[in-house]
C-alpha positions in Angstrom: 0.0 0.0 0.0 1.2 3.4 -0.9 1.5 6.1 1.7 -0.3 9.3 1.1 1.3 12.4 2.4 -0.8 15.4 3.4 0.6 18.8 2.6 0.7 21.2 5.5 -0.1 24.2 3.3 -3.5 24.7 1.7 -3.8 24.7 -2.1 -3.0 28.0 -3.9 -6.7 28.8 -4.5 -7.1 29.1 -0.7 -4.1 31.3 -0.1 -4.8 34.4 1.9 -4.4 37.5 -0.4 -2.6 39.3 2.3 0.2 36.7 2.2 0.7 37.2 -1.6 3.3 39.7 -2.7 2.0 42.6 -4.8 -1.6 42.5 -3.5 -2.1 45.8 -1.6 -4.8 46.6 0.9 -6.4 49.1 -1.7 -6.6 46.3 -4.3 -8.3 44.0 -1.8 -10.7 46.8 -0.8 -11.4 47.6 -4.5 -12.3 43.9 -5.1 -14.5 43.9 -2.1 -16.4 47.0 -3.3 -16.7 45.6 -6.8 -18.3 42.5 -5.4 -20.7 44.6 -3.2 -21.7 46.7 -6.2 -22.3 43.6 -8.4 -24.5 42.1 -5.7 -26.4 45.4 -5.3 -26.9 45.6 -9.1 -28.2 42.1 -9.4 -30.6 42.6 -6.5 -31.8 45.9 -8.1 -32.4 44.3 -11.5 -34.4 41.4 -9.8 -36.4 44.0 -7.9 -37.1 46.1 -11.0 -38.2 43.0 -13.0 -40.4 41.9 -10.1 -41.9 45.4 -9.7 -42.6 45.9 -13.4 -44.4 42.6 -13.9 -47.7 43.9 -12.6 -47.4 47.0 -14.8 -46.9 44.9 -17.8 -49.9 42.8 -16.9 -52.0 45.9 -16.4 -51.0 47.3 -19.8 -51.7 44.0 -21.5 -55.1 43.8 -19.9 -55.8 47.3 -21.0 -54.8 46.7 -24.6 -56.9 43.5 -24.6 -60.0 45.5 -23.3 -59.4 48.2 -25.9 -59.2 45.6 -28.7 -62.5 44.1 -27.6 -64.1 47.6 -27.5 -62.7 48.3 -30.9 -64.1 45.1 -32.4 -67.5 46.2 -31.3 -67.0 49.6 -32.9 -65.9 48.3 -36.3 -68.5 45.5 -36.7 -70.7 45.7 -39.7 -74.3 46.6 -38.9 -77.3 47.7 -40.9 -78.1 51.4 -41.2 -81.0 51.2 -38.8 -78.8 49.6 -36.1 -75.9 52.1 -36.5 -76.9 54.4 -33.7 -77.3 51.6 -31.2 -74.0 50.1 -32.2 -72.3 53.4 -31.6 -73.9 53.8 -28.2 -72.7 50.2 -27.2 -69.2 51.0 -28.5 -69.1 54.3 -26.6 -70.1 52.5 -23.5 -67.4 49.9 -24.0 -64.7 52.6 -24.6 -65.9 54.5 -21.5 -65.6 51.3 -19.5 -62.0 50.7 -20.7 -61.1 54.4 -19.9 -62.6 54.1 -16.4 -60.9 50.7 -15.7 -57.5 51.7 -17.0 -57.0 55.5 -16.5 -53.3 55.2 -16.2 -52.7 53.1 -19.3 -52.3 54.5 -22.8 -55.1 52.2 -23.9 -57.4 53.9 -21.4 -56.6 57.3 -22.9 -57.1 56.1 -26.4 -60.5 54.6 -25.3 -61.4 57.9 -23.8 -60.7 59.7 -27.1 -62.8 57.2 -29.1 -65.7 57.7 -26.7 -65.4 61.4 -27.5 -65.3 60.8 -31.2 -68.4 58.6 -31.0 -70.3 61.2 -29.1 -69.5 63.6 -31.9 -70.7 61.0 -34.5 -73.9 60.6 -32.6 -74.5 64.3 -32.8 -74.2 64.7 -29.0 -71.9 67.7 -29.5 -72.3 69.2 -26.0 -71.2 65.9 -24.4 -68.3 65.5 -27.0 -67.2 69.1 -26.3 -67.3 68.7 -22.5 -65.4 65.4 -22.7 -62.8 66.7 -25.3 -62.0 69.7 -23.1 -61.5 67.5 -20.1 -59.3 65.2 -22.2 -57.2 68.1 -23.3 -57.0 69.4 -19.7 -55.6 66.2 -18.3 -52.5 66.9 -20.4 -51.4 63.3 -21.2 -51.1 62.7 -24.9 -50.5 59.3 -26.3 -49.7 59.5 -30.0 -51.2 63.0 -30.5 -54.7 62.3 -29.3 -54.9 65.8 -27.9 -54.5 67.2 -31.4 -57.3 64.8 -32.5 -59.5 66.1 -29.7 -58.8 69.6 -30.8 -60.0 68.6 -34.3 -63.3 67.3 -32.8 -63.7 70.7 -31.0 -63.0 72.5 -34.3 -65.6 70.3 -36.1 -68.2 70.9 -33.4 -67.8 74.7 -33.5 -67.6 74.8 -37.3 -70.8 72.7 -37.4 -72.5 75.2 -35.0 -71.5 78.1 -37.2 -69.2 79.6 -34.5 -66.4 80.3 -37.0 -64.2 82.4 -34.6 -64.1 79.5 -32.0 -63.6 77.0 -34.8 -60.6 79.0 -36.1 -59.2 79.1 -32.5 -59.3 75.3 -32.2 -58.0 74.9 -35.8 -55.0 77.1 -34.9 -54.3 75.1 -31.7 -54.6 71.9 -33.7 -52.0 73.2 -36.2 -49.7 74.3 -33.4 -50.0 70.8 -31.9 -49.2 69.1 -35.2 -45.9 71.1 -35.4 -44.6 69.7 -32.1 
């Protein structure tokens, strides 16, 4: 049987850095801080991913609800059912806007509800809702400009040319942003 000798010194991988020549205290401290920052960064990324998951689900839910409302809006109907279809679509868009006020899909739904009120000839309601939409100041994909266009059309249709020109000017300014 062969005798196995045990070395008194640990393998090189377990050497204490302090015993190695050329490894200064500042190098050891820099490595320690690098390790701390790497751990902090990984923990932060995990937290950000975890925290944003509900936001993604909320947005996906809002987009799905907007898609369903839009499908009701674009469905083919006979001329005698057109008004009822528009009322149902407006109700669906208003529901999406109320359920998802912080999502872009909720704002888009709010705009489409305004547009439908205009199409139904409910100009007072469309005007009130469009002004509130513009006041809230959030503008996904230039929907404020589109709301200004609805206000222009309302006032032009009423014969209030001065007010129509005012909204038209604001609309053109918004398009130049």
